[in-house]
C-alpha positions as CSV (number, residue, x, y, z in Angstrom):
1,M,28.2,-12.3,-18.7
2,A,27.3,-14.7,-16.9
3,P,27.8,-13.1,-13.4
4,L,26.0,-10.1,-15.4
5,F,23.1,-11.9,-16.4
6,N,23.2,-13.2,-12.9
7,E,22.7,-10.0,-11.0
8,I,20.6,-7.9,-13.4
9,I,18.1,-10.7,-12.4
10,T,18.5,-11.0,-8.9
11,V,18.2,-6.5,-8.9
12,L,14.9,-7.7,-11.0
13,L,13.6,-10.3,-8.0
14,F,14.6,-8.2,-5.2
15,G,12.7,-5.1,-7.1
16,L,9.9,-7.3,-8.3
17,A,9.4,-8.1,-4.3
18,F,9.7,-4.4,-3.4
19,S,7.2,-3.4,-5.9
20,M,4.6,-6.1,-4.8
21,L,4.7,-4.6,-1.3
22,L,4.5,-0.9,-3.0
23,F,1.4,-2.1,-4.8
24,I,-0.4,-4.0,-1.4
25,L,0.4,-0.5,0.5
26,S,-0.5,2.0,-2.1
27,V,-3.9,0.5,-4.0
28,G,-6.2,1.4,-1.0
29,L,-5.1,5.2,-1.3
30,S,-5.3,4.9,-5.5
31,I,-8.9,3.5,-5.1
32,T,-10.0,6.2,-1.9
33,M,-8.8,9.1,-3.7
34,G,-10.0,8.6,-7.2
35,L,-13.9,7.1,-5.7
36,M,-14.0,9.8,-3.1
37,G,-12.0,12.4,-4.0
38,F,-10.2,12.4,-0.6
39,A,-6.6,13.4,0.4
40,N,-6.2,10.8,2.7
41,L,-3.4,11.4,4.2
42,A,-3.6,9.1,6.9
43,H,-3.6,6.4,4.4
44,G,-0.1,5.4,5.8
45,T,-1.3,5.5,9.8
46,F,-3.7,1.9,9.0
47,A,-0.5,0.5,7.6
48,M,1.4,1.5,10.6
49,V,-1.3,0.0,12.8
50,G,-1.3,-3.3,10.8
51,G,2.3,-3.5,11.4
52,Y,1.7,-3.4,14.9
53,V,-1.1,-5.3,15.2
54,T,1.1,-8.0,13.0
55,V,3.7,-7.4,15.6
56,T,1.7,-7.9,18.5
57,L,-0.1,-11.3,17.1
58,V,2.8,-12.8,16.3
59,S,5.3,-12.2,19.3
60,E,3.6,-11.6,21.9
61,M,0.4,-13.9,21.5
62,G,2.1,-16.4,19.4
63,V,-0.3,-15.9,16.3
64,P,1.3,-18.3,13.6
65,F,2.3,-15.3,11.0
66,A,0.8,-16.8,8.0
67,A,-2.8,-16.1,9.8
68,A,-0.9,-12.7,11.9
69,P,-1.5,-10.2,8.6
70,V,-5.0,-11.8,7.5
71,L,-6.3,-10.8,11.3
72,S,-4.9,-7.4,11.0
73,F,-6.7,-6.8,7.8
74,F,-9.5,-7.8,9.1
75,S,-9.2,-6.3,12.6
76,V,-7.9,-2.6,10.9
77,A,-10.8,-2.4,8.3
78,L,-13.0,-2.9,10.7
79,L,-11.2,0.2,12.9
80,S,-11.4,2.3,9.3
81,I,-15.1,2.1,9.2
82,V,-15.2,3.6,12.8
83,F,-13.1,6.5,11.3
84,E,-15.2,7.1,7.9
85,R,-18.0,7.1,9.5
86,F,-17.3,9.7,12.2
87,L,-14.6,11.7,11.1
88,Y,-14.2,11.3,7.3
89,R,-17.7,11.1,5.8
90,H,-18.8,14.9,7.1
91,L,-15.5,16.3,5.3
92,Y,-16.4,14.3,1.8
93,R,-17.3,17.6,0.5
94,R,-15.2,20.4,2.7
95,P,-12.2,21.4,0.6
96,E,-9.1,19.9,0.5
97,M,-7.5,22.0,3.0
98,D,-9.8,20.7,5.7
99,Q,-8.9,17.1,4.4
100,V,-5.4,17.3,4.2
101,L,-5.6,19.2,8.2
102,L,-7.7,16.5,9.3
103,T,-5.7,13.2,7.9
104,I,-2.6,15.3,8.9
105,G,-4.0,15.0,12.7
106,I,-4.6,11.3,12.5
107,V,-1.5,11.2,11.7
108,F,0.2,12.9,14.7
109,A,-2.1,11.5,17.4
110,S,-1.5,7.9,16.1
111,I,2.5,8.3,16.2
112,A,1.8,9.4,19.5
113,A,-0.4,6.2,20.6
114,V,1.3,4.0,19.2
115,T,4.8,5.7,20.5
116,F,2.9,5.5,24.2
117,V,2.0,1.6,23.4
118,W,4.5,-0.1,21.8
119,G,7.7,2.5,22.3
120,P,9.9,4.7,20.0
121,S,12.0,1.4,19.1
122,P,11.3,-0.4,15.6
123,K,9.5,-4.0,15.8
124,L,10.5,-6.7,14.2
125,I,8.8,-10.1,14.1
126,Q,10.7,-13.7,14.0
127,L,9.7,-15.8,11.0
128,P,8.6,-19.4,10.6
129,D,11.6,-22.1,9.5
130,Y,10.0,-22.4,6.5
131,L,10.6,-18.2,5.3
132,K,14.1,-18.4,6.9
133,G,17.0,-18.6,4.5
134,S,17.5,-18.6,1.1
135,I,16.4,-20.6,-2.0
136,D,18.9,-21.0,-5.1
137,L,16.9,-20.5,-8.5
138,G,19.8,-20.5,-10.2
139,I,19.9,-16.9,-8.8
140,I,20.1,-16.9,-4.9
141,I,17.1,-14.7,-3.5
142,P,15.6,-14.8,0.0
143,K,13.0,-17.1,0.7
144,Y,11.1,-14.0,2.1
145,R,11.5,-12.3,-1.0
146,A,10.1,-15.3,-2.9
147,F,7.1,-15.4,-0.7
148,M,6.2,-11.8,-1.3
149,I,6.1,-12.1,-4.9
150,L,3.9,-14.9,-4.7
151,A,1.6,-13.5,-2.0
152,G,1.7,-10.3,-4.1
153,G,0.9,-12.0,-7.1
154,V,-2.1,-13.2,-5.8
155,I,-3.8,-10.2,-4.1
156,V,-3.4,-8.8,-7.5
157,A,-4.8,-11.1,-9.3
158,A,-7.7,-11.3,-6.5
159,L,-8.3,-7.6,-6.5
160,F,-8.4,-7.6,-10.2
161,Y,-10.9,-10.2,-10.3
162,G,-12.7,-8.8,-7.4
163,L,-13.4,-5.2,-9.4
164,E,-13.3,-6.6,-12.8
165,K,-16.1,-9.4,-12.4
166,T,-18.3,-9.0,-9.6
167,R,-21.0,-7.2,-9.1
168,I,-19.7,-5.0,-6.1
169,G,-16.6,-4.5,-8.4
170,A,-19.0,-2.9,-11.3
171,Q,-20.5,-0.7,-8.5
172,I,-17.1,0.4,-7.4
173,R,-16.0,1.2,-11.2
174,A,-18.9,3.0,-11.8
175,A,-18.6,5.1,-9.0
176,V,-15.4,6.0,-9.7
177,D,-16.4,7.0,-13.3
178,N,-19.2,8.8,-12.3
179,R,-20.6,9.7,-9.0
180,R,-23.5,11.2,-10.2
181,M,-24.6,8.2,-12.9
182,A,-24.1,5.8,-10.5
183,E,-26.7,7.2,-7.8
184,S,-29.3,7.8,-10.8
185,C,-29.2,4.0,-11.3
186,G,-29.3,2.9,-7.7
187,I,-26.2,2.5,-6.6
188,N,-25.6,3.4,-2.9
189,T,-22.5,5.3,-3.1
190,D,-22.7,6.3,0.3
191,R,-22.4,2.3,1.5
192,I,-19.7,1.8,-1.4
193,F,-17.7,4.4,0.2
194,T,-17.4,2.7,3.3
195,W,-17.2,-0.7,2.1
196,T,-14.3,0.9,-0.3
197,F,-12.5,2.9,2.6
198,A,-12.5,-0.3,4.9
199,L,-11.1,-2.7,1.7
200,G,-8.4,0.2,0.8
201,S,-7.5,0.3,4.9
202,G,-7.5,-3.5,5.2
203,M,-5.0,-3.1,2.8
204,A,-2.8,-0.7,3.7
205,A,-2.4,-2.9,7.3
206,L,-2.0,-6.1,5.7
207,G,0.9,-4.5,3.7
208,G,2.1,-3.0,6.9
209,G,2.3,-6.6,8.4
210,L,4.1,-8.4,5.3
211,G,6.3,-5.5,4.5
212,I,8.4,-5.4,8.6
213,Q,10.4,-7.5,7.3
214,I,11.3,-6.0,3.5
215,L,11.5,-2.7,5.5
216,G,13.4,-3.0,8.7
217,G,10.9,-3.3,11.1
218,I,7.5,-0.9,12.0
219,K,8.2,2.0,13.8
220,P,5.8,5.1,15.0
221,V,7.4,7.5,12.1
222,F,6.1,4.8,9.3
223,A,3.1,6.9,8.5
224,F,4.9,10.0,7.3
225,E,8.2,8.0,6.6
226,Y,6.7,6.4,3.4
227,L,4.0,8.7,2.9
228,V,5.5,10.5,-0.2
229,I,6.4,6.5,-1.8
230,F,2.3,6.1,-1.4
231,L,1.7,9.7,-3.1
232,I,4.1,9.0,-5.7
233,V,3.0,5.5,-7.0
234,V,-1.0,7.1,-7.3
235,A,0.6,10.0,-9.4
236,V,2.4,8.0,-11.6
237,G,-0.6,5.7,-11.9
238,G,-3.2,7.6,-12.0
239,M,-5.9,7.6,-9.2
240,G,-9.0,5.3,-9.3
241,N,-7.2,2.8,-11.5
242,I,-5.9,-0.9,-10.4
243,R,-4.1,-1.3,-13.2
244,G,-2.1,2.0,-13.2
245,T,-1.3,1.9,-9.7
246,F,0.2,-2.3,-10.2
247,F,2.2,-0.9,-12.8
248,A,3.1,2.3,-11.5
249,A,4.6,0.0,-8.5
250,L,6.1,-2.3,-10.5
251,L,7.9,0.2,-12.7
252,L,9.1,2.4,-9.2
253,G,9.8,-0.2,-7.3
254,I,12.1,-1.9,-9.6
255,I,13.8,1.6,-10.5
256,D,14.2,2.6,-6.8
257,F,16.1,-1.1,-5.8
258,A,17.8,-0.5,-8.4
259,G,19.2,2.7,-8.0
260,K,19.9,2.0,-4.5
261,F,22.2,-0.8,-5.6
262,Y,24.1,0.3,-7.9
263,F,24.1,4.1,-6.9
264,P,24.2,4.0,-3.0
265,E,25.3,7.2,-2.5
266,G,22.4,8.8,-4.4
267,G,20.0,5.9,-5.8
268,A,17.2,6.9,-3.3
269,F,16.3,10.0,-5.6
270,V,16.0,8.1,-8.6
271,I,12.7,7.2,-8.0
272,F,11.9,11.2,-7.9
273,A,13.6,11.7,-11.3
274,V,11.5,9.2,-13.2
275,T,8.1,10.0,-11.1
276,I,9.4,14.2,-12.3
277,I,9.8,12.7,-15.7
278,V,6.4,11.0,-16.0
279,L,4.5,13.5,-14.1
280,L,5.9,16.5,-17.2
281,I,4.9,13.9,-20.0
282,R,1.5,12.6,-18.6
283,P,0.0,14.8,-15.5
284,Q,-2.6,12.5,-15.1
285,G,0.0,9.8,-14.8
286,L,0.3,6.8,-16.6
287,F,-3.1,5.5,-16.8
288,G,-5.1,8.4,-15.5
289,K,-7.8,10.2,-17.6
290,V,-7.0,12.7,-19.7
């Protein structure tokens, strides 16, 4: 009985680490799609760029690992402001097909660019000694997985506090609920859009940097490879709902890891089966509005 219990706890902990990564990667897409109503299929591009920036900072410039994802967050957030001002803003009120074509074009261009600069092979980073090896908590778990759970918890708490307890958070929630009413109350929704887009892109970059080890490296096809996963998390949680995105990432991350652990040959399809069931019952997502 004890070995089975230990196995279940191990699967839950590994799945929880993956869930935290899914949340960090997907939450920005949920906010921007829910707030802006913009079909941003290039969200994974910002995560990919964040991963490559992290690799460059750690492997080539000697920046400590603890600082590299943070620097990646700010650098990609600033880059995304340029994209939002000069590209995205012109298509906010255009048909969704126009938005899809633009963002898919950005994905293709970014893949070509990172392949040219960093090459086609996956890139890994050398972890600091304090994140290598495993720790014994009664259950053996890699230190990096434990770090991912802890870091994810801190980020989740910070996002919830920022959106629920601060003025800017209240303005974002107001714009998500009713953009016209928010504008009539004097909220500058264009500025809110810009900073929210920067936050979402920065979060994607942070996830891209933190996820290098868990995902087996960063590579040029990242933006395409994980696009479906991002969209699934957003759809299951409900667009524009941070709480929904968190619980969707928690549910799907654990189920995905458990499926692959117990059914290696077909476990990758479990997450899609769960998504279909959830959306058949609640098409608007777990926490989406009816």
